[in-house]
VOPAGU-2260 file (C-alpha; in pm, 1 decimal, decimal comma):
REM VOPAGU-2260
SITE   aa  ch    i         X         Y         Z
SITE  MET   A    0    3350,6    1131,1   -2983,8
SITE  SER   A    1    3308,5    1482,7   -3146,3
SITE  THR   A    2    3319,4    1789,1   -2910,0
SITE  ASP   A    3    2956,7    1862,4   -3011,4
SITE  VAL   A    4    2862,4    1477,6   -2884,2
SITE  ALA   A    5    3061,7    1547,2   -2561,4
SITE  SER   A    6    2919,7    1854,3   -2470,0
SITE  VAL   A    7    2570,6    1726,4   -2509,4
SITE  ASP   A    8    2661,6    1419,9   -2296,3
SITE  VAL   A    9    2774,4    1649,5   -2027,1
SITE  ALA   A   10    2471,9    1883,8   -2052,1
SITE  VAL   A   11    2264,4    1543,1   -2032,4
SITE  ASN   A   12    2434,0    1407,9   -1722,3
SITE  ALA   A   13    2458,9    1758,8   -1534,9
SITE  GLY   A   14    2057,2    1792,8   -1632,8
SITE  THR   A   15    2011,1    1452,6   -1459,6
SITE  ARG   A   16    2216,1    1489,1   -1165,8
SITE  SER   A   17    1997,4    1812,7   -1131,6
SITE  VAL   A   18    1675,3    1644,3   -1147,3
SITE  THR   A   19    1774,7    1365,1    -910,6
SITE  ARG   A   20    1907,0    1656,1    -652,3
SITE  ALA   A   21    1570,2    1825,4    -682,6
SITE  LEU   A   22    1372,0    1489,2    -600,0
SITE  ASP   A   23    1602,7    1406,8    -338,9
SITE  ILE   A   24    1520,4    1748,8    -193,3
SITE  LEU   A   25    1128,1    1697,2    -254,5
SITE  THR   A   26    1173,2    1358,6     -64,8
SITE  LEU   A   27    1340,4    1510,1     235,5
SITE  LEU   A   28    1091,7    1766,2     298,2
SITE  SER   A   29     786,7    1507,2     231,4
SITE  THR   A   30     963,3    1324,5     533,9
SITE  ASP   A   31    1031,1    1602,2     772,1
SITE  ALA   A   32     758,5    1737,7    1009,2
SITE  GLY   A   33     909,9    2110,9    1020,7
SITE  PRO   A   34    1036,3    2354,5     755,7
SITE  LEU   A   35    1397,9    2315,5     702,6
SITE  HIS   A   36    1677,7    2582,9     607,7
SITE  LEU   A   37    1945,8    2604,5     341,3
SITE  ALA   A   38    2229,6    2439,3     526,7
SITE  GLU   A   39    2010,0    2154,0     648,3
SITE  VAL   A   40    1903,6    2071,5     317,0
SITE  ALA   A   41    2230,1    2096,4     181,8
SITE  ARG   A   42    2369,0    1839,3     442,9
SITE  ALA   A   43    2104,4    1611,7     426,7
SITE  VAL   A   44    2101,9    1556,2      51,6
SITE  GLY   A   45    2481,2    1617,3      43,4
SITE  ILE   A   46    2533,7    1879,9    -202,1
SITE  PRO   A   47    2707,0    2194,9    -180,9
SITE  LYS   A   48    2517,0    2502,9     -46,8
SITE  SER   A   49    2530,8    2685,5    -378,7
SITE  SER   A   50    2386,2    2397,4    -548,1
SITE  ALA   A   51    2095,4    2359,0    -313,7
SITE  LEU   A   52    2021,4    2708,7    -295,1
SITE  GLN   A   53    1961,2    2725,6    -677,7
SITE  LEU   A   54    1732,1    2407,5    -670,1
SITE  LEU   A   55    1542,9    2544,7    -376,6
SITE  ARG   A   56    1483,1    2867,8    -553,5
SITE  ALA   A   57    1361,6    2693,3    -878,9
SITE  LEU   A   58    1142,4    2462,2    -695,3
SITE  THR   A   59    1002,8    2774,5    -489,2
SITE  SER   A   60     928,0    2946,1    -840,5
SITE  ARG   A   61     709,7    2656,9    -966,8
SITE  GLY   A   62     545,0    2612,8    -637,5
SITE  PHE   A   63     679,1    2313,8    -554,1
SITE  LEU   A   64     808,8    2459,2    -236,3
SITE  THR   A   65     743,5    2747,8       4,0
SITE  ALA   A   66     988,1    2962,0     183,8
SITE  ASP   A   67     880,4    3120,0     513,9
SITE  ALA   A   68    1020,7    3457,8     643,0
SITE  ASN   A   69    1275,1    3256,4     848,5
SITE  GLY   A   70    1432,8    3096,1     549,3
SITE  GLY   A   71    1267,0    2768,9     617,6
SITE  TYR   A   72    1153,6    2570,2     339,7
SITE  SER   A   73     823,8    2334,5     298,2
SITE  LEU   A   74     650,7    2182,5      60,0
SITE  GLY   A   75     414,0    2382,1    -161,4
SITE  VAL   A   76      88,6    2344,4    -307,5
SITE  ALA   A   77     204,9    2224,3    -631,5
SITE  THR   A   78     315,4    1885,4    -464,6
SITE  PHE   A   79     -32,2    1846,9    -336,0
SITE  GLY   A   80    -174,0    1895,3    -701,8
SITE  ILE   A   81      68,1    1610,5    -822,8
SITE  GLY   A   82     -32,0    1399,9    -535,5
SITE  ALA   A   83    -409,0    1442,0    -568,7
SITE  SER   A   84    -382,3    1367,9    -935,6
SITE  TYR   A   85    -212,4    1050,8    -839,9
SITE  LEU   A   86    -467,8     910,9    -571,8
SITE  ARG   A   87    -732,3    1017,4    -839,3
SITE  SER   A   88    -618,5     759,8   -1083,1
SITE  MET   A   89    -493,3     504,8    -825,0
SITE  THR   A   90    -834,8     285,8    -730,8
SITE  PRO   A   91    -781,1     -10,6    -496,2
SITE  VAL   A   92    -810,8    -280,5    -779,5
SITE  ARG   A   93    -538,9    -107,4    -952,4
SITE  SER   A   94    -335,7     -76,8    -634,1
SITE  VAL   A   95    -340,5    -441,1    -569,0
SITE  GLU   A   96    -329,5    -606,4    -926,9
SITE  PRO   A   97      73,0    -622,4    -921,5
SITE  GLU   A   98      75,2    -763,8    -566,0
SITE  LEU   A   99    -176,6   -1055,4    -686,8
SITE  LYS   A  100      64,9   -1130,0    -962,4
SITE  THR   A  101     375,8   -1119,5    -760,9
SITE  LEU   A  102     173,1   -1343,3    -472,5
SITE  THR   A  103      70,3   -1583,6    -745,7
SITE  HIS   A  104     423,3   -1600,3    -890,7
SITE  LEU   A  105     610,8   -1636,0    -546,2
SITE  LEU   A  106     347,6   -1872,3    -372,3
SITE  GLY   A  107     227,9   -2071,4    -661,5
SITE  VAL   A  108    -152,9   -2002,3    -502,2
SITE  THR   A  109    -461,3   -1831,6    -635,4
SITE  SER   A  110    -473,2   -1455,7    -513,1
SITE  HIS   A  111    -787,1   -1234,8    -492,5
SITE  PHE   A  112    -877,6    -898,5    -377,7
SITE  ALA   A  113   -1244,6    -845,8    -225,7
SITE  VAL   A  114   -1436,7    -549,6     -75,5
SITE  LEU   A  115   -1679,4    -557,5     204,7
SITE  ASP   A  116   -2037,7    -508,6     121,0
SITE  GLY   A  117   -2278,3    -518,2     423,3
SITE  ASP   A  118   -2233,9    -863,1     583,7
SITE  GLU   A  119   -2093,0   -1007,1     232,1
SITE  VAL   A  120   -1760,4    -960,1      29,3
SITE  VAL   A  121   -1726,7    -914,3    -342,7
SITE  TYR   A  122   -1436,4   -1023,7    -526,8
SITE  LEU   A  123   -1295,9    -754,4    -751,3
SITE  ALA   A  124    -980,7    -886,4    -898,0
SITE  LYS   A  125    -806,9   -1254,6    -904,7
SITE  ASN   A  126    -480,8   -1392,1   -1040,5
SITE  ASP   A  127    -478,7   -1777,8   -1084,0
SITE  PRO   A  128    -130,8   -1991,8   -1126,5
SITE  PRO   A  129    -116,5   -2129,4   -1479,1
SITE  ASP   A  130    -124,3   -2484,4   -1367,0
SITE  SER   A  131    -418,0   -2435,8   -1117,9
SITE  ALA   A  132    -599,1   -2769,3   -1112,5
SITE  PHE   A  133    -896,2   -2695,0    -890,5
SITE  GLY   A  134   -1178,3   -2403,3    -901,9
SITE  LEU   A  135   -1252,9   -2206,5    -598,5
SITE  ALA   A  136   -1527,1   -1979,6    -485,3
SITE  SER   A  137   -1366,9   -1644,8    -522,7
SITE  SER   A  138   -1496,7   -1595,2    -883,4
SITE  LEU   A  139   -1493,4   -1256,6    -994,5
SITE  GLY   A  140   -1837,7   -1075,4    -895,6
SITE  ALA   A  141   -1875,6   -1369,9    -645,2
SITE  ARG   A  142   -2037,6   -1265,4    -300,1
SITE  LEU   A  143   -1957,0   -1487,0      16,1
SITE  SER   A  144   -2013,4   -1421,1     379,2
SITE  ALA   A  145   -1786,7   -1185,9     540,3
SITE  LEU   A  146   -1776,6   -1363,8     872,1
SITE  HIS   A  147   -1658,4   -1695,5     733,1
SITE  THR   A  148   -1378,8   -1587,3     433,5
SITE  ALA   A  149   -1037,0   -1450,0     545,2
SITE  VAL   A  150   -1082,5   -1145,7     343,8
SITE  GLY   A  151   -1409,4   -1092,1     492,5
SITE  LYS   A  152   -1276,1   -1135,6     838,7
SITE  ALA   A  153    -950,7    -918,0     766,9
SITE  GLN   A  154   -1210,1    -606,5     675,8
SITE  LEU   A  155   -1481,3    -662,9     965,8
SITE  ALA   A  156   -1205,4    -627,3    1239,9
SITE  TYR   A  157   -1144,5    -266,5    1094,1
SITE  CYS   A  158   -1473,0    -177,3     931,4
SITE  TRP   A  159   -1707,0    -280,1    1224,1
SITE  ASP   A  160   -1747,6    -135,2    1566,8
SITE  ALA   A  161   -1757,3    -297,9    1896,4
SITE  GLY   A  162   -2119,7    -335,5    1922,0
SITE  GLN   A  163   -2176,4    -461,9    1560,1
SITE  ILE   A  164   -1910,9    -726,3    1618,1
SITE  ALA   A  165   -2035,4    -840,1    1951,8
SITE  ALA   A  166   -2405,7    -876,5    1818,9
SITE  VAL   A  167   -2268,3   -1138,2    1564,1
SITE  GLY   A  168   -2152,5   -1386,0    1871,9
SITE  PRO   A  169   -1973,4   -1355,0    2206,6
SITE  GLU   A  170   -1661,4   -1528,9    2053,9
SITE  TYR   A  171   -1634,8   -1237,6    1771,4
SITE  PRO   A  172   -1462,5    -989,8    1980,0
SITE  ALA   A  173   -1183,7   -1193,1    2064,8
SITE  ARG   A  174   -1154,9   -1328,5    1706,2
SITE  MET   A  175   -1150,9    -946,1    1559,8
SITE  ALA   A  176    -908,8    -861,3    1821,7
SITE  ALA   A  177    -694,0   -1153,2    1722,6
SITE  VAL   A  178    -710,0   -1043,6    1358,6
SITE  ARG   A  179    -586,5    -651,3    1484,1
SITE  THR   A  180    -285,1    -803,4    1667,6
SITE  LEU   A  181    -169,4   -1042,0    1387,6
SITE  GLY   A  182    -258,6    -814,9    1089,3
SITE  TYR   A  183    -407,2   -1094,5     900,2
SITE  ALA   A  184    -719,8   -1335,6     897,2
SITE  VAL   A  185    -730,0   -1711,6     818,8
SITE  ASP   A  186   -1014,9   -1932,0     688,1
SITE  ASP   A  187    -947,7   -2293,6     730,2
SITE  GLY   A  188   -1197,5   -2458,1     491,5
SITE  ASP   A  189   -1504,6   -2277,8     652,4
SITE  THR   A  190   -1592,2   -2128,9     278,2
SITE  ALA   A  191   -1471,6   -2431,0      83,7
SITE  ALA   A  192   -1389,6   -2748,7     218,2
SITE  GLY   A  193   -1005,1   -2852,7     177,6
SITE  ILE   A  194    -900,5   -2489,5      93,3
SITE  ARG   A  195    -710,8   -2279,3     343,0
SITE  CYS   A  196    -716,2   -1873,4     275,9
SITE  VAL   A  197    -513,1   -1625,7     437,8
SITE  ALA   A  198    -584,3   -1226,8     380,6
SITE  ALA   A  199    -472,0    -872,8     517,3
SITE  PRO   A  200    -660,4    -580,6     517,8
SITE  VAL   A  201    -590,5    -266,9     243,6
SITE  PHE   A  202    -647,9      97,7     368,3
SITE  ASP   A  203    -664,3     416,8     177,9
SITE  SER   A  204    -693,4     759,6     319,9
SITE  SER   A  205   -1036,5     703,3     446,1
SITE  GLY   A  206    -994,8     338,9     639,6
SITE  CYS   A  207   -1007,5     -12,6     506,0
SITE  CYS   A  208   -1110,5     -53,0     170,1
SITE  GLY   A  209   -1044,2    -410,3      73,8
SITE  ALA   A  210    -829,3    -716,6     159,1
SITE  VAL   A  211    -594,7    -913,7     -49,2
SITE  GLY   A  212    -563,0   -1299,4       9,4
SITE  ILE   A  213    -475,0   -1603,8    -130,2
SITE  SER   A  214    -620,2   -1970,6    -136,4
SITE  GLU   A  215    -409,8   -2298,5    -113,2
SITE  LEU   A  216    -494,3   -2671,1     -71,0
SITE  LEU   A  217    -500,2   -2745,9     337,7
SITE  GLN   A  218    -303,7   -3038,8     290,0
SITE  LEU   A  219      13,8   -2869,7     185,7
SITE  GLU   A  220      26,0   -2785,4     538,1
SITE  LYS   A  221     229,3   -2455,2     515,6
SITE  ASP   A  222     302,1   -2248,5     798,4
SITE  ASN   A  223      -1,0   -1972,3     827,6
SITE  SER   A  224     257,1   -1717,2     995,8
SITE  GLU   A  225     496,7   -1783,4     689,5
SITE  ILE   A  226     256,5   -1721,8     427,5
SITE  ALA   A  227      76,3   -1431,1     617,7
SITE  GLU   A  228     407,7   -1249,4     598,1
SITE  TYR   A  229     388,4   -1237,6     186,9
SITE  VAL   A  230      17,9   -1138,0     204,0
SITE  LYS   A  231      69,7    -876,4     469,1
SITE  ALA   A  232     364,0    -697,2     257,4
SITE  ALA   A  233     151,0    -710,7     -47,8
SITE  ALA   A  234    -143,5    -534,2     107,0
SITE  THR   A  235     100,7    -299,5     268,0
SITE  ARG   A  236     260,0    -195,0     -72,3
SITE  ALA   A  237    -108,1    -168,1    -229,8
SITE  THR   A  238    -217,1      55,7      97,4
SITE  GLU   A  239     110,0     251,6      27,3
SITE  ARG   A  240      -9,3     310,4    -329,3
SITE  LEU   A  241    -345,7     458,5    -176,8
SITE  GLY   A  242    -181,3     681,5      32,5
SITE  GLY   A  243    -327,8     491,7     333,8
SITE  ARG   A  244    -187,2     363,4     655,4
SITE  THR   A  245    -164,6      14,9     764,0
SITE  PRO   A  246    -251,8      12,4    1147,2
SITE  VAL   A  247      -4,8     -77,7    1433,2
SITE  ALA   A  248     -86,5    -428,3    1536,3
SITE  GLY   A  249    -355,3    -436,2    1784,6
SITE  ASP   A  250    -519,9    -106,2    1702,8
SITE  ALA   A  251    -872,4     -91,6    1783,1
SITE  ALA   A  252   -1149,5     -95,0    1501,5
């Protein structure tokens, strides 16, 4: 290897290391509640104070960080601009598409995403296993009762207030409370005979914006709670992409 090539490799490695450290600093400050000082940043990221100072100054000069009068560093407005740009491009459907593929691949079932529209759900995305031998009601654009579908109940538990839920029937407050406690909803053949559906809500920064669900044959007799963990994990990842927050189990609507 020539001296020139070796020098280029060293420079590239150094540049990569600097970028990684800068990203580590941004990640650190995004998860800490208050400003952090030079020594705290250096210790948390695991780099010398001199290196940390160079990175902090560079990030501050570009608006990604801001420094207060006491030498404390916090995220700057430039980071908000990047985050806002990401959220503008990330729609609920886009956030769930990779999760639907993953659920179908892992479980060998049909997966889908639906949004609430009044007392109905509208199916906006779907993924079928390649060897699917039966049709389902959840075709794209289809509308079904929110009160009877798993994807509907998963959303009603968070989108309807106590009065709306109670007006449906005396048993519904307890049913919706159970959905919030478990974090998922189930439809055991109510919508389509012989088909079980399990769904979990997806949230953006404004609240519940849809639900991810799977459909399978009832006679497979899989444990709902086992399947639900996969569905809830998929909904949580989609929620994170949207900048939302998955409520703690039992949270009120």
